[in-house]
Structures are given as C-alpha cells and as structure tokens.
VMD Tcl script that builds the backbone (N, CA, C; Angstrom):
set m [mol new atoms 432]
animate dup $m
set s [atomselect $m all]
$s set {name element resname resid chain x y z} {
  {N N MET 1 A 0.840 -1.184 0.000}
  {CA C MET 1 A 0.000 0.000 0.000}
  {C C MET 1 A 0.880 1.241 0.000}
  {N N MET 2 A 0.598 2.168 -0.857}
  {CA C MET 2 A 1.355 3.418 -0.933}
  {C C MET 2 A 0.742 4.434 0.016}
  {N N THR 3 A 1.557 4.989 0.924}
  {CA C THR 3 A 1.023 5.907 1.924}
  {C C THR 3 A 0.918 7.339 1.431}
  {N N ASN 4 A 1.660 7.680 0.383}
  {CA C ASN 4 A 1.614 9.035 -0.157}
  {C C ASN 4 A 1.515 8.951 -1.680}
  {N N PRO 5 A 0.330 8.630 -2.191}
  {CA C PRO 5 A 0.203 8.407 -3.633}
  {C C PRO 5 A 0.432 9.649 -4.486}
  {N N THR 6 A 0.295 10.835 -3.910}
  {CA C THR 6 A 0.489 12.053 -4.702}
  {C C THR 6 A 1.959 12.412 -4.851}
  {N N GLY 7 A 2.814 11.909 -3.963}
  {CA C GLY 7 A 4.235 12.232 -4.012}
  {C C GLY 7 A 4.568 13.643 -3.577}
  {N N ARG 8 A 3.624 14.323 -2.927}
  {CA C ARG 8 A 3.840 15.697 -2.488}
  {C C ARG 8 A 4.605 15.724 -1.174}
  {N N ILE 9 A 5.254 16.855 -0.916}
  {CA C ILE 9 A 5.924 17.064 0.363}
  {C C ILE 9 A 4.856 17.084 1.450}
  {N N THR 10 A 5.078 16.341 2.521}
  {CA C THR 10 A 4.072 16.237 3.578}
  {C C THR 10 A 4.640 16.770 4.888}
  {N N GLN 11 A 4.732 18.073 4.993}
  {CA C GLN 11 A 5.191 18.703 6.221}
  {C C GLN 11 A 4.075 19.544 6.803}
  {N N GLY 12 A 3.912 19.484 8.100}
  {CA C GLY 12 A 2.900 20.293 8.767}
  {C C GLY 12 A 1.510 19.685 8.675}
  {N N GLN 13 A 0.554 20.440 9.160}
  {CA C GLN 13 A -0.833 19.999 9.142}
  {C C GLN 13 A -1.376 20.043 7.718}
  {N N PHE 14 A -2.409 19.299 7.455}
  {CA C PHE 14 A -3.157 19.317 6.194}
  {C C PHE 14 A -2.331 18.862 4.996}
  {N N SER 15 A -1.198 18.196 5.198}
  {CA C SER 15 A -0.320 17.830 4.094}
  {C C SER 15 A -0.937 16.820 3.134}
  {N N PHE 16 A -1.818 15.958 3.640}
  {CA C PHE 16 A -2.405 14.935 2.784}
  {C C PHE 16 A -3.731 15.385 2.182}
  {N N LEU 17 A -4.172 16.577 2.525}
  {CA C LEU 17 A -5.415 17.113 1.979}
  {C C LEU 17 A -5.140 17.881 0.691}
  {N N PRO 18 A -6.163 18.123 -0.118}
  {CA C PRO 18 A -5.966 19.000 -1.283}
  {C C PRO 18 A -5.543 20.395 -0.818}
  {N N GLU 19 A -5.004 21.166 -1.753}
  {CA C GLU 19 A -4.549 22.524 -1.416}
  {C C GLU 19 A -5.669 23.320 -0.759}
  {N N LEU 20 A -5.318 24.061 0.287}
  {CA C LEU 20 A -6.297 24.911 0.952}
  {C C LEU 20 A -6.559 26.153 0.105}
  {N N THR 21 A -7.810 26.544 0.036}
  {CA C THR 21 A -8.153 27.800 -0.639}
  {C C THR 21 A -7.828 28.959 0.300}
  {N N ASP 22 A -7.832 30.172 -0.216}
  {CA C ASP 22 A -7.584 31.332 0.635}
  {C C ASP 22 A -8.659 31.472 1.714}
  {N N ALA 23 A -9.886 31.083 1.391}
  {CA C ALA 23 A -10.957 31.138 2.399}
  {C C ALA 23 A -10.686 30.141 3.523}
  {N N GLU 24 A -10.194 28.950 3.181}
  {CA C GLU 24 A -9.884 27.949 4.207}
  {C C GLU 24 A -8.660 28.361 5.021}
  {N N ILE 25 A -7.688 28.974 4.362}
  {CA C ILE 25 A -6.518 29.485 5.082}
  {C C ILE 25 A -6.947 30.575 6.059}
  {N N THR 26 A -7.845 31.442 5.633}
  {CA C THR 26 A -8.354 32.509 6.497}
  {C C THR 26 A -9.041 31.932 7.731}
  {N N LEU 27 A -9.800 30.861 7.555}
  {CA C LEU 27 A -10.457 30.216 8.706}
  {C C LEU 27 A -9.426 29.679 9.698}
  {N N GLN 28 A -8.341 29.096 9.206}
  {CA C GLN 28 A -7.296 28.589 10.093}
  {C C GLN 28 A -6.598 29.740 10.817}
  {N N ILE 29 A -6.350 30.827 10.101}
  {CA C ILE 29 A -5.726 32.003 10.725}
  {C C ILE 29 A -6.631 32.556 11.821}
  {N N GLU 30 A -7.925 32.672 11.528}
  {CA C GLU 30 A -8.873 33.176 12.531}
  {C C GLU 30 A -8.924 32.262 13.755}
  {N N TYR 31 A -8.861 30.962 13.528}
  {CA C TYR 31 A -8.828 30.015 14.654}
  {C C TYR 31 A -7.611 30.296 15.536}
  {N N GLY 32 A -6.441 30.459 14.909}
  {CA C GLY 32 A -5.229 30.732 15.670}
  {C C GLY 32 A -5.274 32.068 16.385}
  {N N LEU 33 A -5.799 33.078 15.729}
  {CA C LEU 33 A -5.905 34.391 16.372}
  {C C LEU 33 A -6.849 34.347 17.570}
  {N N ALA 34 A -7.932 33.578 17.457}
  {CA C ALA 34 A -8.865 33.441 18.579}
  {C C ALA 34 A -8.199 32.766 19.778}
  {N N LYS 35 A -7.207 31.923 19.514}
  {CA C LYS 35 A -6.458 31.260 20.585}
  {C C LYS 35 A -5.318 32.116 21.121}
  {N N GLY 36 A -5.071 33.270 20.471}
  {CA C GLY 36 A -3.999 34.159 20.907}
  {C C GLY 36 A -2.654 33.857 20.276}
  {N N TYR 37 A -2.623 33.106 19.174}
  {CA C TYR 37 A -1.375 32.753 18.514}
  {C C TYR 37 A -0.868 33.898 17.649}
  {N N ALA 38 A 0.435 33.977 17.511}
  {CA C ALA 38 A 1.074 34.927 16.601}
  {C C ALA 38 A 1.484 34.169 15.342}
  {N N TRP 39 A 1.288 34.781 14.182}
  {CA C TRP 39 A 1.555 34.119 12.910}
  {C C TRP 39 A 2.862 34.594 12.295}
  {N N SER 40 A 3.476 33.698 11.519}
  {CA C SER 40 A 4.701 34.007 10.797}
  {C C SER 40 A 4.638 33.323 9.434}
  {N N VAL 41 A 5.214 33.955 8.412}
  {CA C VAL 41 A 5.266 33.396 7.059}
  {C C VAL 41 A 6.717 33.046 6.752}
  {N N GLU 42 A 6.935 31.819 6.261}
  {CA C GLU 42 A 8.274 31.366 5.909}
  {C C GLU 42 A 8.268 30.745 4.528}
  {N N TYR 43 A 9.428 30.713 3.879}
  {CA C TYR 43 A 9.545 30.136 2.543}
  {C C TYR 43 A 10.875 29.409 2.395}
  {N N THR 44 A 10.939 28.474 1.432}
  {CA C THR 44 A 12.180 27.764 1.118}
  {C C THR 44 A 12.080 27.146 -0.261}
  {N N ASP 45 A 13.228 26.840 -0.834}
  {CA C ASP 45 A 13.245 26.039 -2.059}
  {C C ASP 45 A 13.882 24.681 -1.780}
  {N N ASP 46 A 14.175 24.390 -0.514}
  {CA C ASP 46 A 14.716 23.094 -0.108}
  {C C ASP 46 A 13.875 22.544 1.041}
  {N N PRO 47 A 12.796 21.822 0.737}
  {CA C PRO 47 A 11.886 21.361 1.793}
  {C C PRO 47 A 12.291 20.040 2.433}
  {N N HIS 48 A 13.588 19.745 2.496}
  {CA C HIS 48 A 14.034 18.497 3.108}
  {C C HIS 48 A 13.483 18.404 4.531}
  {N N PRO 49 A 13.045 17.217 4.957}
  {CA C PRO 49 A 12.456 17.096 6.301}
  {C C PRO 49 A 13.357 17.590 7.438}
  {N N ARG 50 A 14.660 17.540 7.255}
  {CA C ARG 50 A 15.564 18.026 8.306}
  {C C ARG 50 A 15.818 19.527 8.211}
  {N N ASN 51 A 15.341 20.150 7.155}
  {CA C ASN 51 A 15.485 21.595 7.002}
  {C C ASN 51 A 14.316 22.270 7.726}
  {N N THR 52 A 14.424 22.375 9.026}
  {CA C THR 52 A 13.331 22.953 9.808}
  {C C THR 52 A 13.376 24.475 9.838}
  {N N TYR 53 A 14.519 25.064 9.503}
  {CA C TYR 53 A 14.648 26.517 9.542}
  {C C TYR 53 A 14.511 27.076 8.132}
  {N N TRP 54 A 13.318 27.552 7.806}
  {CA C TRP 54 A 13.067 28.164 6.512}
  {C C TRP 54 A 13.357 29.654 6.635}
  {N N GLU 55 A 13.412 30.348 5.505}
  {CA C GLU 55 A 13.623 31.795 5.507}
  {C C GLU 55 A 12.344 32.494 5.953}
  {N N MET 56 A 12.487 33.468 6.825}
  {CA C MET 56 A 11.324 34.195 7.307}
  {C C MET 56 A 10.993 35.341 6.349}
  {N N PHE 57 A 9.726 35.468 6.008}
  {CA C PHE 57 A 9.278 36.559 5.151}
  {C C PHE 57 A 8.663 37.617 6.055}
  {N N GLY 58 A 9.352 38.708 6.210}
  {CA C GLY 58 A 8.877 39.753 7.120}
  {C C GLY 58 A 9.085 39.345 8.565}
  {N N MET 59 A 8.488 40.084 9.431}
  {CA C MET 59 A 8.600 39.823 10.872}
  {C C MET 59 A 7.399 39.019 11.354}
  {N N PRO 60 A 7.549 38.276 12.452}
  {CA C PRO 60 A 6.375 37.608 13.024}
  {C C PRO 60 A 5.320 38.636 13.404}
  {N N MET 61 A 4.067 38.255 13.242}
  {CA C MET 61 A 2.963 39.201 13.448}
  {C C MET 61 A 2.369 39.017 14.845}
  {N N PHE 62 A 3.101 39.469 15.861}
  {CA C PHE 62 A 2.678 39.282 17.246}
  {C C PHE 62 A 1.463 40.124 17.610}
  {N N ASP 63 A 1.379 41.328 17.086}
  {CA C ASP 63 A 0.299 42.235 17.470}
  {C C ASP 63 A -0.862 42.257 16.483}
  {N N LEU 64 A -0.752 41.516 15.406}
  {CA C LEU 64 A -1.802 41.527 14.399}
  {C C LEU 64 A -2.986 40.682 14.858}
  {N N LYS 65 A -4.184 41.249 14.783}
  {CA C LYS 65 A -5.392 40.552 15.237}
  {C C LYS 65 A -6.405 40.348 14.118}
  {N N ASP 66 A -5.984 40.600 12.865}
  {CA C ASP 66 A -6.891 40.496 11.726}
  {C C ASP 66 A -6.342 39.475 10.739}
  {N N ALA 67 A -7.162 38.493 10.377}
  {CA C ALA 67 A -6.739 37.443 9.448}
  {C C ALA 67 A -6.398 38.004 8.074}
  {N N ALA 68 A -7.056 39.090 7.670}
  {CA C ALA 68 A -6.787 39.688 6.361}
  {C C ALA 68 A -5.342 40.187 6.264}
  {N N GLY 69 A -4.798 40.689 7.365}
  {CA C GLY 69 A -3.411 41.157 7.368}
  {C C GLY 69 A -2.426 40.014 7.196}
  {N N VAL 70 A -2.704 38.886 7.837}
  {CA C VAL 70 A -1.834 37.712 7.692}
  {C C VAL 70 A -1.914 37.186 6.266}
  {N N LEU 71 A -3.118 37.098 5.717}
  {CA C LEU 71 A -3.288 36.618 4.354}
  {C C LEU 71 A -2.637 37.573 3.350}
  {N N MET 72 A -2.641 38.858 3.633}
  {CA C MET 72 A -1.969 39.820 2.773}
  {C C MET 72 A -0.462 39.539 2.747}
  {N N GLU 73 A 0.094 39.204 3.902}
  {CA C GLU 73 A 1.515 38.862 3.983}
  {C C GLU 73 A 1.818 37.590 3.195}
  {N N VAL 74 A 0.914 36.610 3.274}
  {CA C VAL 74 A 1.068 35.369 2.495}
  {C C VAL 74 A 1.057 35.682 1.003}
  {N N ASN 75 A 0.125 36.510 0.562}
  {CA C ASN 75 A 0.036 36.852 -0.852}
  {C C ASN 75 A 1.243 37.646 -1.331}
  {N N ASP 76 A 1.792 38.512 -0.478}
  {CA C ASP 76 A 3.022 39.224 -0.835}
  {C C ASP 76 A 4.185 38.247 -1.001}
  {N N CYS 77 A 4.248 37.250 -0.129}
  {CA C CYS 77 A 5.297 36.236 -0.229}
  {C C CYS 77 A 5.102 35.397 -1.495}
  {N N ARG 78 A 3.855 35.082 -1.830}
  {CA C ARG 78 A 3.578 34.332 -3.066}
  {C C ARG 78 A 4.039 35.109 -4.291}
  {N N LYS 79 A 3.847 36.433 -4.280}
  {CA C LYS 79 A 4.278 37.258 -5.411}
  {C C LYS 79 A 5.805 37.300 -5.506}
  {N N ALA 80 A 6.474 37.385 -4.358}
  {CA C ALA 80 A 7.934 37.469 -4.341}
  {C C ALA 80 A 8.601 36.125 -4.650}
  {N N PHE 81 A 7.974 35.026 -4.227}
  {CA C PHE 81 A 8.556 33.694 -4.399}
  {C C PHE 81 A 7.503 32.721 -4.930}
  {N N PRO 82 A 7.097 32.874 -6.186}
  {CA C PRO 82 A 5.997 32.043 -6.710}
  {C C PRO 82 A 6.342 30.566 -6.863}
  {N N SER 83 A 7.621 30.225 -6.993}
  {CA C SER 83 A 7.983 28.825 -7.192}
  {C C SER 83 A 8.658 28.223 -5.966}
  {N N HIS 84 A 8.380 28.763 -4.787}
  {CA C HIS 84 A 8.930 28.236 -3.542}
  {C C HIS 84 A 7.815 27.620 -2.704}
  {N N TYR 85 A 8.230 26.858 -1.707}
  {CA C TYR 85 A 7.297 26.395 -0.689}
  {C C TYR 85 A 7.111 27.523 0.311}
  {N N ILE 86 A 5.877 27.791 0.669}
  {CA C ILE 86 A 5.565 28.829 1.649}
  {C C ILE 86 A 4.695 28.203 2.719}
  {N N ARG 87 A 5.014 28.467 3.967}
  {CA C ARG 87 A 4.201 27.917 5.057}
  {C C ARG 87 A 3.851 29.005 6.060}
  {N N LEU 88 A 2.738 28.783 6.724}
  {CA C LEU 88 A 2.308 29.623 7.835}
  {C C LEU 88 A 2.612 28.887 9.126}
  {N N MET 89 A 3.103 29.607 10.105}
  {CA C MET 89 A 3.389 29.015 11.410}
  {C C MET 89 A 2.757 29.882 12.487}
  {N N ALA 90 A 2.135 29.219 13.457}
  {CA C ALA 90 A 1.516 29.920 14.583}
  {C C ALA 90 A 2.305 29.617 15.849}
  {N N PHE 91 A 2.567 30.657 16.618}
  {CA C PHE 91 A 3.330 30.538 17.860}
  {C C PHE 91 A 2.423 30.818 19.051}
  {N N ASP 92 A 2.591 30.023 20.083}
  {CA C ASP 92 A 1.850 30.211 21.331}
  {C C ASP 92 A 2.838 30.638 22.411}
  {N N SER 93 A 2.618 31.801 23.006}
  {CA C SER 93 A 3.538 32.289 24.038}
  {C C SER 93 A 2.903 32.283 25.421}
  {N N THR 94 A 1.833 31.532 25.610}
  {CA C THR 94 A 1.132 31.562 26.893}
  {C C THR 94 A 1.930 30.921 28.022}
  {N N ARG 95 A 2.908 30.092 27.708}
  {CA C ARG 95 A 3.708 29.441 28.752}
  {C C ARG 95 A 5.076 30.096 28.937}
  {N N GLY 96 A 5.233 31.290 28.382}
  {CA C GLY 96 A 6.481 32.026 28.554}
  {C C GLY 96 A 7.529 31.709 27.501}
  {N N VAL 97 A 7.259 30.799 26.590}
  {CA C VAL 97 A 8.165 30.489 25.484}
  {C C VAL 97 A 7.364 30.492 24.194}
  {N N GLU 98 A 8.029 30.694 23.086}
  {CA C GLU 98 A 7.362 30.669 21.787}
  {C C GLU 98 A 7.365 29.231 21.274}
  {N N SER 99 A 6.245 28.560 21.363}
  {CA C SER 99 A 6.115 27.186 20.897}
  {C C SER 99 A 5.291 27.161 19.617}
  {N N ILE 100 A 5.751 26.415 18.623}
  {CA C ILE 100 A 4.993 26.286 17.378}
  {C C ILE 100 A 3.830 25.332 17.636}
  {N N VAL 101 A 2.622 25.816 17.387}
  {CA C VAL 101 A 1.434 25.002 17.618}
  {C C VAL 101 A 0.688 24.672 16.331}
  {N N MET 102 A 0.931 25.425 15.282}
  {CA C MET 102 A 0.325 25.156 13.978}
  {C C MET 102 A 1.362 25.445 12.903}
  {N N SER 103 A 1.362 24.624 11.860}
  {CA C SER 103 A 2.260 24.835 10.737}
  {C C SER 103 A 1.673 24.130 9.530}
  {N N PHE 104 A 1.508 24.851 8.428}
  {CA C PHE 104 A 0.998 24.215 7.219}
  {C C PHE 104 A 1.449 24.975 5.981}
  {N N ILE 105 A 1.596 24.233 4.890}
  {CA C ILE 105 A 2.063 24.785 3.620}
  {C C ILE 105 A 0.906 25.456 2.904}
  {N N VAL 106 A 1.151 26.684 2.422}
  {CA C VAL 106 A 0.114 27.441 1.709}
  {C C VAL 106 A 0.481 27.713 0.250}
  {N N ASN 107 A 1.694 27.325 -0.159}
  {CA C ASN 107 A 2.103 27.492 -1.553}
  {C C ASN 107 A 3.138 26.425 -1.882}
  {N N ARG 108 A 3.010 25.857 -3.086}
  {CA C ARG 108 A 3.953 24.852 -3.560}
  {C C ARG 108 A 4.375 25.181 -4.983}
  {N N PRO 109 A 5.559 24.725 -5.400}
  {CA C PRO 109 A 5.918 24.877 -6.809}
  {C C PRO 109 A 5.022 23.990 -7.676}
  {N N THR 110 A 4.922 24.302 -8.944}
  {CA C THR 110 A 4.056 23.506 -9.821}
  {C C THR 110 A 4.587 22.095 -9.997}
  {N N ASN 111 A 5.901 21.923 -9.940}
  {CA C ASN 111 A 6.503 20.604 -10.078}
  {C C ASN 111 A 7.248 20.257 -8.796}
  {N N GLU 112 A 6.877 19.142 -8.170}
  {CA C GLU 112 A 7.551 18.675 -6.959}
  {C C GLU 112 A 8.268 17.365 -7.280}
  {N N PRO 113 A 9.585 17.407 -7.523}
  {CA C PRO 113 A 10.275 16.193 -7.930}
  {C C PRO 113 A 10.396 15.138 -6.836}
  {N N GLY 114 A 10.287 15.512 -5.582}
  {CA C GLY 114 A 10.317 14.534 -4.492}
  {C C GLY 114 A 11.714 14.203 -4.005}
  {N N PHE 115 A 11.836 13.046 -3.351}
  {CA C PHE 115 A 13.077 12.634 -2.710}
  {C C PHE 115 A 13.461 11.234 -3.150}
  {N N THR 116 A 14.724 10.940 -3.037}
  {CA C THR 116 A 15.213 9.589 -3.284}
  {C C THR 116 A 15.792 9.045 -1.985}
  {N N LEU 117 A 15.662 7.745 -1.791}
  {CA C LEU 117 A 16.236 7.072 -0.629}
  {C C LEU 117 A 17.548 6.446 -1.068}
  {N N GLU 118 A 18.638 6.833 -0.437}
  {CA C GLU 118 A 19.948 6.303 -0.787}
  {C C GLU 118 A 20.404 5.337 0.283}
  {N N ARG 119 A 20.899 4.184 -0.164}
  {CA C ARG 119 A 21.359 3.147 0.763}
  {C C ARG 119 A 22.859 2.969 0.591}
  {N N GLN 120 A 23.557 2.837 1.721}
  {CA C GLN 120 A 24.995 2.670 1.693}
  {C C GLN 120 A 25.366 1.531 2.642}
  {N N GLU 121 A 26.209 0.599 2.163}
  {CA C GLU 121 A 26.680 -0.477 3.022}
  {C C GLU 121 A 27.889 0.016 3.805}
  {N N ILE 122 A 27.859 -0.213 5.121}
  {CA C ILE 122 A 28.976 0.198 5.977}
  {C C ILE 122 A 29.305 -0.942 6.924}
  {N N GLY 123 A 30.546 -1.072 7.304}
  {CA C GLY 123 A 30.964 -2.030 8.330}
  {C C GLY 123 A 30.362 -3.421 8.178}
  {N N GLY 124 A 30.743 -4.113 7.138}
  {CA C GLY 124 A 30.183 -5.443 6.930}
  {C C GLY 124 A 28.876 -5.356 6.165}
  {N N ARG 125 A 27.821 -5.880 6.767}
  {CA C ARG 125 A 26.529 -5.887 6.075}
  {C C ARG 125 A 25.558 -4.859 6.641}
  {N N SER 126 A 26.060 -3.956 7.440}
  {CA C SER 126 A 25.199 -2.904 7.981}
  {C C SER 126 A 24.817 -1.926 6.882}
  {N N MET 127 A 23.634 -1.349 7.019}
  {CA C MET 127 A 23.134 -0.406 6.029}
  {C C MET 127 A 22.911 0.961 6.671}
  {N N ARG 128 A 23.163 1.984 5.899}
  {CA C ARG 128 A 22.876 3.352 6.317}
  {C C ARG 128 A 21.971 3.948 5.235}
  {N N TYR 129 A 20.909 4.614 5.679}
  {CA C TYR 129 A 19.953 5.202 4.744}
  {C C TYR 129 A 19.904 6.707 4.928}
  {N N THR 130 A 19.714 7.396 3.839}
  {CA C THR 130 A 19.536 8.833 3.882}
  {C C THR 130 A 18.605 9.246 2.744}
  {N N THR 131 A 17.966 10.383 2.907}
  {CA C THR 131 A 17.114 10.901 1.832}
  {C C THR 131 A 17.776 12.133 1.224}
  {N N ARG 132 A 17.542 12.315 -0.071}
  {CA C ARG 132 A 18.090 13.464 -0.771}
  {C C ARG 132 A 17.035 13.946 -1.750}
  {N N GLY 133 A 16.782 15.225 -1.742}
  {CA C GLY 133 A 15.798 15.800 -2.647}
  {C C GLY 133 A 16.333 15.864 -4.068}
  {N N TYR 134 A 15.504 15.485 -5.032}
  {CA C TYR 134 A 15.916 15.586 -6.431}
  {C C TYR 134 A 16.211 17.032 -6.804}
  {N N GLY 135 A 15.489 17.968 -6.227}
  {CA C GLY 135 A 15.698 19.380 -6.527}
  {C C GLY 135 A 17.024 19.907 -6.008}
  {N N ALA 136 A 17.637 19.237 -5.021}
  {CA C ALA 136 A 18.879 19.723 -4.419}
  {C C ALA 136 A 20.071 19.594 -5.360}
  {N N ASP 137 A 19.921 18.864 -6.468}
  {CA C ASP 137 A 21.003 18.736 -7.442}
  {C C ASP 137 A 21.210 20.021 -8.238}
  {N N LYS 138 A 20.211 20.885 -8.257}
  {CA C LYS 138 A 20.268 22.121 -9.037}
  {C C LYS 138 A 20.719 23.285 -8.165}
  {N N PRO 139 A 21.155 24.385 -8.771}
  {CA C PRO 139 A 21.536 25.565 -7.990}
  {C C PRO 139 A 20.356 26.109 -7.187}
  {N N GLU 140 A 20.650 26.881 -6.173}
  {CA C GLU 140 A 19.646 27.331 -5.211}
  {C C GLU 140 A 18.441 28.027 -5.835}
  {N N THR 141 A 18.622 28.828 -6.837}
  {CA C THR 141 A 17.488 29.554 -7.411}
  {C C THR 141 A 16.772 28.795 -8.523}
  {N N GLN 142 A 17.236 27.585 -8.836}
  {CA C GLN 142 A 16.653 26.823 -9.941}
  {C C GLN 142 A 16.111 25.466 -9.497}
  {N N ARG 143 A 15.862 25.270 -8.230}
  {CA C ARG 143 A 15.485 23.952 -7.741}
  {C C ARG 143 A 14.089 23.541 -8.180}
  {N N TYR 144 A 13.146 24.495 -8.222}
  {CA C TYR 144 A 11.781 24.139 -8.597}
  {C C TYR 144 A 11.249 25.119 -9.597}
}
mol reanalyze $m
mol bondsrecalc $m
mol representation Tube
mol addrep $m
C-alpha cells in the first residue's frame, strides 16, 4: 500500500489534503488568532524534512489581530517567491516560550520532484539510509 500516492511534500498539518483555498486558510488564521497565537510566514526552495529553519518573510505578526493582514503577507510572499514552498506558522507564548502550535504549507511549486532514498553499506553488512531531494542537485534559485 502506498502511503503518499500524490508524491507531495508532507510537512505540517493538512499535508495529505488538497490545497487549501484562501478562504480555508483565512479560517485557520482566525482560529489561531482566537487562541492568541502569533503568525509568521516562511519560505524555502529546499523542503528536506531536516530543514526545519526556513527563511522568514517579514517579521512575526505578534500584534496583528486580523486574518486579512496575515493573508496579505502570504500573498506578498507568493508574489515574491511564486515557485517556492511557503508555510504559515503559529506561535503560542502563553507558557512564557514561543512554541509552534500550527504549521501548514500554503504554496507549492508547480513541479515537486520529491526525494530519493539512498542506501549505503557500511561495516560489513550494515546499512545506512539517507534521503536526498531531487531538486537539491540544481543551484539554489533553480530547484523548482
């Protein structure tokens, strides 16, 4: 049984669902704002699972209380980086630290080449496995 038949990058919430519309993204933003979360927009052209630190687009929106403002920031990021992965992240500071409580992708490149699993024999018959993105073979601005 294939667990990811679409071959899409599956990071964050809603990864196995169809792309969220702007109206659905707005509902998620409003949910987070009602909980007191601060939103941030990030982007990357290297979505490797170990690449947890994406580039931040603008500053985190700690004082913003309107979903339209967050969505405006997302749309500005889409215009600046149309062929990158873009995600929204919500931070909860109620416990005195900034903890990520929500994270989901809101933009993807039109072509997602995916990852390959590389196997290497080490020390006798032991195996070592690693993943490598097909897009990582290209220069940074030409990956997708």
